[in-house]
N, C-alpha and C positions, 0 to 999 in steps of 0.2 A: 448302442452308444454312438457308433459311427454314423447311424442314420440321422442323428440330430445335427443341426447346423449350429456350431458355436457362435457364429457371427450373429445370427438372429436371436440367439439366447442372450448374448451379453452386450450387444451394441445398444439395445433398448430403444431403437428408433424406427422399427418396422421395415428396415431395409438393410442391405449388407454394409453399405458405407456412406450413409448420409452424414455429412460433416457440418458442424456449426459455423456461423460466420465468425471471422476473426475479430479480435479485440485484445486490449492489453490488460484490462482489469475490470472487475465487476463494479458497477456503480448503480445500485438500486436505491431509490429514495435518497437518504442522506448518508448511506453507509458505503464504504468502498474498501478496497485493499490493493496494495501495490505489488507489482510483480517482483520488485527488488527484495521482498521479504520472504520469498519462497525458498525453502531449504531443500537441497538436492543431495541424494545419496547415489553416487554413481559407482560405488564399489561393488564388491562381491556380494552375492546373495547370502542371507542368513541361513537359507535352507541348504541342506546337504542331501543329495540323492543317496539313499541307503544302498542302492545297487552299485553306485560309483564307489562307495566305501568298500564294499565287498571286493570289487574288482581291483582296487588299489592294493588291498591287503594281499590278494593273490599274486599280483604283479611284483609287490615288494618283498614277498617271502623268499629270502635268499636260499633257504634249505629245501624249497619245494622241488621235487624231482618227478619227472614224467615217467610213469611206469607202463603207460599204454597209449595207443593211438588215440583212444577216446579222450583221455586226459589232455593230450597235446592239442586235440581239436577244441576242447573246452577252453583252454588257455588262449588259443588264437581268437576264439569268438569273444572272450572277455576283453582281450586287447582291442579288438576292432570296435566293440561296443563302447569301451572307454574312450577311444579316440573320437568316435562319433558324438558322444556326450560332451566332451570338451569343446569340439567344434560348435556344437549347438549352443552351449553356454556362452562361448565367445561371440557368436552371432547375436544372441539376445542382449549381451552387454553392449555391443556396438550400437544396436538399435536403440537401447535405453539411453545411451549417452547422446545419440543424435536427437532423440525426443526431448531431452533436457535442454540441449542447445536451442532447439526451435522454441521451446517454452520461454527460455530466457529472452529470446529475441522478439517475443510476441507473435510468433508464427504459429498460432494455435491450431489451425487446420492441419498443418504439417506435423505438429507435435501429437495431435490426437491420432493421426493416421499411424504413426510409429507405435504409440502405446497400444492401439487396437491390434496391431500386428503381434505384439508380445502377448496380449490377452488371448488371441486366437490360438497362437502356438502353444501356450501353456495349457489351455483348455483341452486341446487335442492330445497333449502328452500325459496330463494328469487327470485325476477325478475332478469334476467341476466344483467340488467343495474343498479343494486343496488350498492350503494357506498361500501358496504362491499365486494362485488365481485371485484370492482375496486382495493381495497386494497390487496385482495388475488392475483389478477393478477400482481400487482406491485411486491409482494414478489417473485412470481414465476419468473418474469422477472429478478430480481436481481440475483437469483441463476443461471439462464441461462447465464447471463452476466458474472458472476464470473467463469462459466465453459468454457467460450469462445464460446458458441453457439450463435453467434451474430444474425443470421437470426431469430431463435426462440425468442430470447430476444426482437428483434425489434417488432415483431407482438404482443407479450404480453404487452410490455410497451406502445405501441401506443393505444391499447385497454384500458389499465388502465387509460391513460391520457384522452381519450374520455369519459369514464364513470365518472371520477372524475370531469371533467369540467362540464358535463351535470348535475350532481347531487349536486356538491358543489360550483360551480361557477368558473369562469376563474382565479380568483385571490386568490383561497384558497391555504394555505401552502402545502396541500397534492398534489396539482397539481404541485407545485414547486419541491417536492420530486421526482415525476416521470419524470419531465423535466430534472432534474439533471442526472438521469439514462440514459435518451435518449441522452443527450449531451455526456456522457462518451462513449456510444455505437457509436455515430456518429464519435467521435474522433478515436475510435478503428478501424473504417472503413475508416479513412483518409478523411472524409467529413468535412473539416475544417470550411468552411463558415457556413454550417448548424449547426455544433456543437456550433459555437460561437453565432449564433442567438438564439439557444435553451437555452444556459446557460445564456445569457443576459436576456431572458424572465424570467427564473427562478430567476435571481437576482432582477429583478423588483418586482416580487411577494414577495420575501423575504424582500425587502425594505419596502413594504407596511405592511408586518407583523410586522417588527421591530418597525415601527412608531406607529402601533395600539396596541402594546403589553404593558402590565403593567410593571412597573419598575423591579419587582422581576424576571420576565421571559425574560427581554430584553437581557441579556447576552447570553442566549441560542439561541435566534433568531439571535443575532449578530454573534455567532460562525457558524451558518449555512450559513450566508452570507459570512463569511471568507472562508469557504470551497468551495463555488461556485466561489469566486474570484481566489482561488488556481487553480480550474479546468479551468477557463478562461485563466490563465497564461499558463497552459499546452497546450491548443489549440494554443496560440500564439507561444510558443516555438517550438512545433512540426511542425508548418507551416513556421518556419524560422523568425518570428517576435520577435527577442530577446528583443528589447526595450519594446515592448508591454507586453511580458512575465514578464520582470523585474517590470514594473509598477503594474501589477496585483498582483504579489507575494508580493511586498512591501505593498500594500494596505491590503492584507490578513494578513500579519504579524503584521501590526500596530493594527488591530482589535484583533488578538489573544493574542498578548503580553499585551494589555490593559486589556483583560479579565482575563488572568492568573495572572497578577500583583496583582489584588485585591482578588485573591484566589478563584474565582468562577469556577465551572465546571471542577474540577481537576480530573475527571474520565479518565480512560485510553484512550478510543477512542478519546476524544476531545484533550487531551494533546499530544497524539502521532501524531495527525494531525498537530500540531505546528512543530514538527520535520520534517514532510513530506514537508511542505512549505519551511522550512529553507534549506533542501537538494535541493529542486527544484531551489531555488535562487543560491545555490552553483553551480549547473549545468550551470546557466546563466553566472556566473563569469568564469567558465571553458571555456565556448564558447567564451567569450571575452578575453581569455588568461590572466585574472587577477588571477594568481594562489594563491597569498597571501590572497586575499579576499575569494577565493573559500575554502581554508583551514580553514579560520576563520568560515565560515558558517557550514562546515561539522563538525568541532569540537564542535560547539554549538549544532548541532543536535545530535551528538553522546552522549553528556552529558544527554540529555533528554531521548534518547533511552535506555541508560544503567540504568537510574533510573526507567524505567517502565518494560522493557523486562527482564524476569528472566534469560533466557539462554544467555550466552556470545556469543554462536555460532549462535544466531538468524540471519537469512539471512539479515534482515534489518541492524543490527549492522555490519555484515561482509561487506556488500556493502558500508556502510559509511566509514569503515576502509580502504578499497581498494581505495576509492576516495581520502581520506586524503593522503594516501601513494603516489598515482600517482601525485596529485597536489603538494605535497612537493618536489618530484623529479623534476618536471618541474620548480619549484621555486628555484631549486638549494639547497634546504634545506635537504641534504642527511642524516644528523644525525637524524632529526625528522622522515624522511621516514624510516630509519633503525629501529627505535623504533616501528613504526607502523607495519612493516612487521614481526618483531620478535613477536609482540603480536598476529598477525594473525597466524603465524606458531604454536605458543603454543596452540591456540584454535583448529587448524586443527589437531594437534597431539592428542589432547584429544578426538577428534571425530573419527579419522580413524586409529590411531596408529602411530608408529614412522618410519615405513618402507614403507608406502604407496606411490605409484608413484604420487599420487595427490599432495604430499608435494613438489615435485621437482620445480614446477613453482614458489611457494612462496620463496623457498630457493634460486632460481636464482635471484629474486628481492633483496634478502638480500645480495647476492654476489655482485650484481651491485652497491648497496649503499656502501658496504665496500671498493670496489676497488676505487670508486669515492672519498672515504675518505682516500685512500692510506693505508688501513688496509689489506695488502696483506696476512699476516700470518693468520689472522682471516678468510679472504675470502677463503684461501686454505682449512681450516678445513671444511667449508660448501661445497666446491667443491668435496672433497673426500666423503662426505656424499651423495651428489647428484650422484656421480659416482657409489657408492654402490647400491643405490636405482635403478638407471637405468640399472645396470648390472643384478640385480635380475629380472628385467622386460624385459630383452633382448629377442627379437623375437616377442614382442607385440607392434611393432611400435616405439620403442625407440632407434633403432640402430643409426640413424642420430644424435639424441640428445646426445647419449653417446660419439660419435666421437667429437662433439663440446665441450663437457665437458672436455674430456681428453686433447684436444688442449688448452683450456683455463687454465687448470691446469699447463701445461708446461709453458705457457706465464706468468701466475701469479707467478709461482715459480722463473722464471728468474727475474721478477721485484723485488721480495722480496730479491733476492741474489745480484743483481748488486749494485755497489758502486756509489752513486749519486754524482753529482757535488755540490758545496757549495750552490748555489742559489736553486737548486732543493731540497737539504736537508732542507734548511730553510723553503721553501714553504710547503714541506711535513709535517714538524714538526708542523707548524702553523695549517695546515688542520686537522691533527690528534687530535689537541687540541681544535678544534672547532672555531678557529678564522675566522671571516667573513669580507668581504669587506663592509665598512660602507656606500658606495654609492649604491650598488645594493643588499646587504645582501647575496651575494653568497660567496662561499669559495675562499680564496685568491689565491689558485693555480689552478683556473679553467682552465687557458690556458694549463698548463701542463697536467691536467687531460683529456682535450680533445684529446691531443696527445696520452696519455696512453690508453684512451678508444678505439681509432682507432687501436692502436698497439695490444691491447688485444682482438680485435674483440668482443666488448661488446654488439654490437647491438642486438644479439639474446637474451641477458639477460636483456636488458632494459625493464622496466615495460611498459606494454601496457595500453592504456586508457580503463578503465572499460566501459562496455556498459552502456550508459546513458539512464535511464528510468525515465522520469518525472512521478511523482506519483499523481494520482487523489485521491480525497477524497470525502466523503459525502454520501456513501451508507446508506440507512435507511430502516430497516425492521420494519413494524408496525403490531400490532395485528389486524386481520381482524374481 
């Protein structure tokens, strides 16, 4: 056994320490997941060394009496071994906590190095099929998955599942944890049928756990079930089964809302997972072209995200804002879209400054909304700002954009100066003041605006649909 190298056996990369490139989350095709939803267990291990138990019982036996030098020597050896075991466990726990900190910070290479150190140590100490080795493999697999190294993650997670099944039983919750990671991995590789089978197996195990769990821990078990249902919804959505996705998301939300309604499990990872599922349901409504319900879902998720995430510019918040803006435009609710895009612009200015070329795309969305609202003078102010930014970046791929901006300035200036007819004046006034058609909730002068949009060549400025990335949840790091 000592002749085998545990590193080459369990790093699965053909070398001792080849590490993956860093990254904060996996984003394959249209599916992603956020680092903020990873659940960490930095406490004591569930495993108890039987040798340690024996030693403690000997050391704690108050009536034990030494009757020979041999027995005295045995007690001394037990004490020394016990001290060594405690030091070793403390060291592993420190390394585990450091690995979790690196993982939270997105320092994936550093995190993987620490988790691999634990894996090597446990492999040397125990049999390679030991349950603690299975847990260590699971943790390494999560980091590989987060890094986008799918082939390495697959090998490690499959081995973790095999060990956990053999040592803990096929229906143990820890088997379910590793099956969830496997399901996420299979979805990332577009293996939809296998991903669905894997996640449904994990769901069955979680159902058994919830049934057999005492009342005080039942909410936590139910939350894990909700996360699996969310992931099943992602598989359905990515495979084109929108109705199946909606059913799974709604089941997940029913469980989560019931849990948080009674005030349980209000920790950040669990509560943020609620907003993840709400956003996923919003994507379903966007796919069904039900823009009003999509906006409702995204606004609900945004409220949760802002209550948890400290930075207003967090990518999760920004992504939700863009989706609200786009769905509002498609719903004809240009005044609401304008407020959202102006909020996005203020956040971006605080991050990159007031003259950065990256501001131009958001400012064009603002121009689009203002022209649809007949606010030509206000739109012209933004167009002049865009022209200045694009002029300063001239020669860096903005030449065509600059020509489009200057043409739109001329056309918008003409619209602001021309004398409208009586009906056009009435409709424009109603639109500027936010009056809406009671039948379809769109602005009353939508027909005239369609003509103006074509005349002003607004197509290049119309908001584009944000890239839809349904978000998985349910990563769990456990102390090995």
